[in-house]
C-alpha positions in Angstrom: 18.4 11.4 77.3 17.1 7.8 77.0 14.2 8.9 74.9 16.5 10.9 72.6 18.8 7.9 72.2 15.9 5.7 71.3 14.7 8.1 68.6 18.1 8.2 67.1 18.2 4.4 66.8 14.8 4.4 65.1 15.6 7.0 62.5 17.4 4.6 60.1 14.5 2.2 60.2 11.9 4.9 59.5 13.9 6.2 56.5 14.2 2.7 55.1 10.4 2.2 55.4 9.8 5.4 53.5 12.0 4.3 50.6 10.4 0.8 50.4 6.9 2.4 50.3 8.0 4.7 47.4 9.4 1.7 45.5 6.1 -0.2 46.0 4.1 2.6 44.4 6.6 2.9 41.5 6.4 5.2 38.5 3.4 5.4 36.3 3.2 2.9 33.4 4.9 4.1 30.2 3.3 1.6 27.8 -0.3 2.8 28.4 -2.3 4.0 25.4 -5.1 6.5 25.5 -7.6 5.8 22.7 -10.2 8.2 21.4 -12.6 7.2 24.1 -10.4 8.7 26.7 -10.2 5.4 28.6 -6.5 4.5 29.5 -5.7 0.9 28.8 -2.5 -1.0 28.0 -1.1 -4.1 26.3 -3.5 -6.3 24.3 -6.5 -4.4 25.6 -5.2 -1.1 24.0 -4.7 -2.8 20.6 -8.3 -4.0 20.6 -9.5 -0.6 21.8 -7.7 1.1 18.9 -8.5 -1.3 16.1 -12.0 -2.5 17.2 -13.4 0.3 19.4 -16.9 -1.1 19.4 -15.7 -4.4 20.9 -16.2 -6.2 17.6 -14.0 -6.2 14.5 -16.2 -4.9 11.7 -14.6 -6.4 8.5 -15.8 -4.8 5.3 -16.2 -7.3 2.4 -17.9 -7.4 -1.0 -19.1 -10.5 -2.8 -17.3 -10.4 -6.1 -13.8 -11.8 -5.7 -11.9 -14.4 -3.7 -9.7 -11.6 -2.4 -12.7 -10.5 -0.3 -15.4 -13.2 -0.5 -16.4 -15.2 -3.6 -19.9 -14.8 -5.0 -22.3 -17.0 -3.1 -19.8 -17.8 -0.3 -22.1 -17.0 2.6 -23.2 -18.7 5.8 -21.4 -22.0 6.6 -19.6 -21.7 3.2 -18.2 -18.2 3.9 -14.6 -17.9 2.8 -12.3 -15.6 0.9 -8.9 -14.1 1.8 -10.4 -11.0 3.4 -13.0 -13.0 5.2 -10.5 -15.6 6.6 -7.8 -13.0 7.5 -10.4 -10.8 9.2 -11.6 -13.7 11.3 -7.9 -14.5 12.2 -7.3 -10.9 13.1 -10.4 -10.7 15.4 -9.2 -13.8 17.2 -5.7 -12.3 17.7 -7.3 -9.2 19.1 -9.6 -11.2 21.3 -12.8 -9.6 20.0 -15.8 -10.8 18.1 -15.6 -11.1 14.3 -18.3 -9.2 12.5 -18.2 -9.5 8.7 -20.1 -6.6 7.0 -20.9 -7.3 3.3 -21.3 -4.3 1.0 -22.7 -4.4 -2.6 -19.5 -3.1 -4.2 -15.9 -2.3 -3.4 -16.5 1.5 -3.5 -18.8 1.0 -0.5 -16.1 -1.0 1.3 -13.6 1.9 0.9 -16.2 4.5 1.9 -17.0 2.5 5.1 -13.3 2.3 6.1 -12.8 6.0 5.3 -15.7 7.0 7.5 -15.0 4.6 10.3 -18.2 2.6 9.7 -15.9 -0.4 9.2 -12.8 -1.2 11.2 -10.7 -3.0 8.5 -10.8 -4.0 4.9 -8.5 -6.3 2.9 -7.8 -4.4 -0.3 -5.3 -3.0 -2.8 -3.0 -0.5 -1.0 -2.8 2.1 -3.8 -1.2 5.5 -3.3 -4.6 7.2 -3.8 -6.2 5.1 -1.1 -3.3 5.7 1.3 -4.4 9.4 1.3 -7.7 8.4 2.9 -6.8 5.4 5.1 -3.8 3.7 6.6 -2.3 0.4 5.5 -0.4 -2.5 7.0 2.5 -4.1 5.0 1.2 -6.2 2.0 0.2 -9.8 2.6 -0.3 -10.7 -1.1 0.5 -9.4 -4.6 -1.6 -9.9 -7.7 -1.0 -9.0 -11.4 -3.3 -6.4 -13.1 -4.4 -7.5 -16.5 -7.2 -7.8 -19.1 -10.1 -10.2 -19.7 -11.1 -10.1 -23.4 -14.6 -10.8 -24.7 -15.5 -14.0 -26.6 -14.3 -13.7 -30.2 -12.1 -10.7 -29.5 -9.0 -10.6 -31.8 -6.5 -9.3 -29.1 -4.0 -12.0 -28.1 -1.7 -9.9 -25.9 -1.8 -6.7 -23.9 0.1 -4.8 -26.6 -3.0 -4.9 -28.8 -5.3 -3.3 -26.1 -4.6 0.4 -26.4 -6.0 1.0 -29.9 -8.7 3.2 -31.4 -12.2 1.6 -31.2 -11.3 -0.7 -28.3 -13.5 -0.2 -25.2 -12.0 -1.2 -21.9 -14.5 -1.7 -19.1 -13.4 -1.0 -15.5 -15.1 -0.8 -12.1 -16.0 2.8 -11.5 -13.8 4.4 -8.8 -11.4 1.5 -8.8 -7.6 1.6 -9.1 -8.0 0.3 -12.7 -10.3 3.3 -13.4 -7.9 5.9 -12.1 -4.8 4.4 -13.7 -6.1 3.5 -17.1 -8.2 6.6 -17.5 -4.9 8.4 -17.2 -2.5 6.1 -19.1 -4.5 4.7 -22.1 -3.9 6.9 -25.1 -6.3 5.5 -27.8 -8.7 3.0 -26.2 -11.9 4.2 -24.5 -12.7 3.6 -20.8 -16.2 2.3 -20.1 -17.3 2.3 -16.4 -19.3 -0.5 -14.7 -20.8 -0.3 -11.3 -20.0 -3.9 -10.4 -18.0 -6.9 -11.8 -21.3 -8.5 -12.7 -22.2 -5.6 -14.9 -18.7 -5.8 -16.4 -19.4 -9.4 -17.5 -22.6 -8.3 -19.1 -20.8 -5.6 -21.0 -18.4 -8.1 -22.4 -21.1 -10.7 -23.2 -23.2 -8.1 -25.0 -20.4 -6.6 -27.1 -20.5 -3.3 -25.3 -16.9 -3.6 -24.3 -14.0 -5.6 -25.8 -12.0 -6.1 -22.6 -12.3 -5.7 -18.8 -9.4 -4.5 -16.6 -8.7 -5.4 -13.0 -6.6 -7.8 -10.9 -6.1 -11.2 -12.4 -7.8 -13.1 -9.5 -11.0 -11.3 -10.3 -10.5 -11.8 -14.1 -10.2 -15.5 -13.7 -13.4 -15.6 -11.8 -15.1 -13.5 -14.5 -13.8 -15.8 -17.2 -15.5 -18.8 -15.5 -18.8 -17.0 -16.0 -18.1 -15.9 -19.5 -17.7 -18.8 -22.0 -15.0 -17.9 -24.5 -13.5 -15.1 -22.4 -9.7 -15.1 -22.1 -7.3 -13.6 -19.6 -4.4 -12.2 -21.6 -0.8 -13.0 -20.7 1.3 -10.1 -19.3 0.3 -7.3 -17.0 -0.1 -3.5 -16.8 0.7 -3.3 -13.1 0.7 -5.0 -9.7 -1.8 -4.8 -6.8 -0.3 -5.0 -3.3 -3.1 -6.1 -1.0 -2.9 -5.0 2.7 -5.1 -4.3 5.7 -6.8 -0.9 5.5 -7.8 1.0 8.7 -9.5 4.4 9.2 -7.2 7.4 9.6 -6.6 8.3 13.3 -6.0 4.7 14.3 -2.3 4.6 13.3 -1.3 3.5 16.8 -2.6 0.1 15.8 -0.2 -0.3 12.8 2.6 -2.0 14.7 0.2 -4.7 15.8 -1.0 -5.1 12.2 2.6 -5.3 11.0 3.3 -8.2 13.4 0.0 -9.9 12.5 0.8 -9.8 8.8 4.4 -11.0 9.3 3.1 -13.9 11.4 0.2 -14.7 9.1 2.6 -15.0 6.2 5.3 -17.0 8.1 2.8 -19.5 9.6 0.9 -20.1 6.4 -2.3 -18.3 7.4 -2.3 -16.2 4.2 -1.5 -19.2 2.0 -4.3 -21.2 3.6 -6.8 -18.4 3.0 -5.7 -18.2 -0.6 -6.1 -21.9 -1.1 -9.5 -22.1 0.6 -10.8 -19.2 -1.5 -9.5 -20.7 -4.7 -7.7 -17.5 -5.5 -5.6 -17.6 -8.7 -2.8 -15.3 -9.8 -1.7 -14.3 -6.4 1.7 -14.7 -4.6 2.7 -14.1 -1.0 5.5 -11.4 -0.9 
């Protein structure tokens, strides 16, 4: 009887202990992310695992424009909007910054598409969005024309005429759009921007089409060349990532918002000497 009474008195305490133990264990975390590697991580670690799976942020760049890296801007002098924003993004993720310089923009896009590079800072065109994912835009640039020394054209209305040869970078947005939209002028394809300058200087083309930031850089290397007023479109530059890493897009959206708000984008534009760009 005494033993039975003692057990009855202990039962409430035993039940409470079971409940407390269950609360201490708690439910499984709901914010965990399972990346392709199969390793379950959460929080900042998951963002780095998604966007920089090698532990380094491989930023694809090409040395032709201040939107990526200007020609000759290497080593201690390295700069450019893509370069500086890539370094800031790596710091935000807490991983090493690894700039990877390719010969031309087509190689940059191929590297992102294949996953050989983790990010690129480039024009977010509808065609490219089929092959890679993009953050919101961090800058806008007009698309226009640079005309050769001595060319008679004074505005873009005079461009699309018989006998006018318009050079573009092969595989670029300018190539795809103008090959479709120009009715009378002939499209001439160049492998690089440097080759485009040579086409204009030699008289093999009357104009070159791309974004105005690149055109101003080309004009500096082409005495007598002129960037025409007006535009035939607008580039919206954003951060490109390989398909399959879309779980990292919310982080990139927050990064872009903060980079614009805090002046990181404006500082990168100024340091690169980028002309013709605005922060949206």
